[in-house]
N, C-alpha and C positions, 0 to 999 in steps of 0.2 A: 790645762790649754792645747798639748801634744794631741788628747784621745779626740777634741775636737774638729782638729785637721784632717783626722784621718777618718771620720764620719763623712766630714765635708768632699772629701775625693771617694771615697766609695760612692757616696751617690752620685757624682759627676761620672764615674765613669758607670755604673747602669742607665743614666741618660743616653752616654754617649751611644754604648751598644741598641740602646730602643731603637734611637731611632736612625740606625744602620743596620736594623735589624731586614730579612731579605723582604718585598714588600708582596702583597698579593696577589697571588697572577689572577689579573681578569680574562672573562669567559672570551672567546676569540670570536670574533664580527663575521656575522655572516652565519651563524650554526642554523639551519633546521629547526622549527617547533615540531615538535611527535604532531601529527595531520591527527584533524578531526576527523566526524564524520564525512562531511563530503567532500575530503583532500586525497586524492590519489598519494599513496605511499614509494609506488612503483613506476615512478618516473614521470606524472604526468598521468597516468589514466583516468580515460574518463568518468564520473563519479555517475555512479548506477541513476540509471531515469535520466540525464541528460540528452535529449536527441531523439527520443521515442516520443509518438504521436499517437492518442488511444482518444479515441471514439467509445465514448457510455454514454448509453442509455436505460432507462427504466421500463421493465415491461408494463404491457397492454398503455393503459390510458386512463386521463380524471374520466371519459365518456365512454371508455370501454375496460371492463368491471375484469379484474381478475378474482386469485380463488380468495376466498375469504374462514377463516375459521376462528382462531383466535388470533391468529394475526393477521390485517388487511394488505392483502401482496401489492397493490399499488399503493397506498400510503408507504412502506415499507421499505419499498424498490426503491421509491423514489430519496429518501432516508438514507437509504446503503447510498447511490448512484453521485448521493451531491457531495455526504464524506468522504469518498472516495475517492473523489474529481478534485475536492480540496486537498487530500492530502498529496494526490498525482501534481498536480499544481507546485505542490512544499517540495515536492521531491527532485523538482526540476521536468518534468513531465509536460509536453506540449498533449493539455490535456479537450476533449469536446464533450459537452452535456445538453443532454436532450431527453426532454419530458414531451409526450404529445397528449395535449390539453384539446385535442378540437377535432378525431374522427368520431366516428360513430359505429361504427363498425368492425366485426376485426379484420375483414379484410384492406380496408381502412387504415387502421391502424398500422396492419406490419407496413405496409404502401410504405406509409409517412416516415415510419421508421427505417424501413430502409435506405428509401430517400436520402432522409437526412443523412444519416452516415456514411453514404457515395458520394454524397455531395461534400464532403469533406478530404481532405487533407492529411491524411492520419496511415498509420501501420498494424491498428488493431482496433476490430470488432469490440465492442463488449455491453452484453446485453442481462440484464439483471432480475431476477425473479424470484421468488420462492415458491415450493411447491408445494402439492396435494394427495394426499392419498385415502383415508377415512380417520375420525376423529380415534386417538390413539395415547393411549399412556407413556407408550413404550418412544423411545431417540429413536429415528428415522434417518437427520445427519445431511449432508449435501454433499453435492454435485455437479461437475461442470460437463456441460456437454459441450459437441464439437464436430464438424464436420472433416476438417485436414490439422487443426493446433492439438491435436492431440498432448502433444511437449506440456505448452501451455497453460491447456485444460488442466493435466494433473497436478501442477504444481501449485495452482490455484486452489482446486480444491482441499490439496492437505495443507494448505496454508489457513483457507479457513475454517478448518475442521481442529487443526491443530488451534486459532486464536480463539474458536470458540466451544471446546469440548465437545465439538459434534461425530458421529460416524463417518467416516472418510466416505462415501462411496464410489467413490473418483470418478476419472475422467467415461464420459459417455460415446462412444461414436452415434451420432445421429442424419440420416438424410434425405430427412421428411419435414424440416424445422425453414418457415419462410425464412427467417434471419440468417441462418449458417448458408442456407443455397444461394440467397441472392444479395452479399454484401462482396463488394468485391476484394476485402482484402481478408488475411487470417481472422476469425472469430469464433468466439465461444461468448454460451449464452449459460450464466450459474446460475444454481437455485442453490441457494444461500441456504433455505432448511424447510420443513417443512409446517404448514400454517397451521398445521392440525395434529401436530405433535405435543404435549403439554410440557414434555420434559425439550421437545425443540424449541420452543417459545421463551423458557423460561432461561438458555442457557444463553439464548439470540439477547433479551435483556440483559442477562446482567452480561455480556460480554462486548455488545452494538460496537463499540469505538476499536478494544482490538480484533474484532474481525474486518472489518472497513480497514483500518490500518491494515492488516496483513495480507489485503487484498490490492490496494496500492500497493504496497510493497511488493509482491509479486511480479501486478503487472510490470511494475517500473525492473525489475531483472530479468523479464522474458527472456527470451532469444528469441529474438526477430530478424 
């Protein structure tokens, strides 16, 4: 009986110690979460792309053909513009997209594209093209043409090259192109790759989405 009493006292003592143990300290209220990809971690910095305005169009038109080789310039430029515009919108960029379906001459096509761009409120004008030389099994690469926006052109060229595995031909100054001369904001003309290079075409097909995302990312991050 004495042993039973001692056992009961020991059990009661253990129970009381458990009830009076130091409670778990709760997390303080208001602890900030780790910033996500669109949340500033530096006191409210504006997310990339927010407030940027871009007008982007495909080169040539439905009735004004561009270069044709392994790739068709008009068809592929439209594909790129549509996908880039989609990504820009998702990044918070105000984006205007244009494709010329009506012009029947080169002069009319350039006038239509430039006129559309100049009618819009935007910070940057972008025209998407594909380059051409001669049929080749060699890699030719990507380049971006500019009149005044050299820094933006270089950034976009590098982004495309990195994403697609292309040779980076870099930013190229041009003062004889209607799009660059007649648009009224900073402007670049992208030559994604060469339509007649088998290597370029293969890289483009394999990395289409990555290339478009890279263009959008570089445009959203451009210092305008």
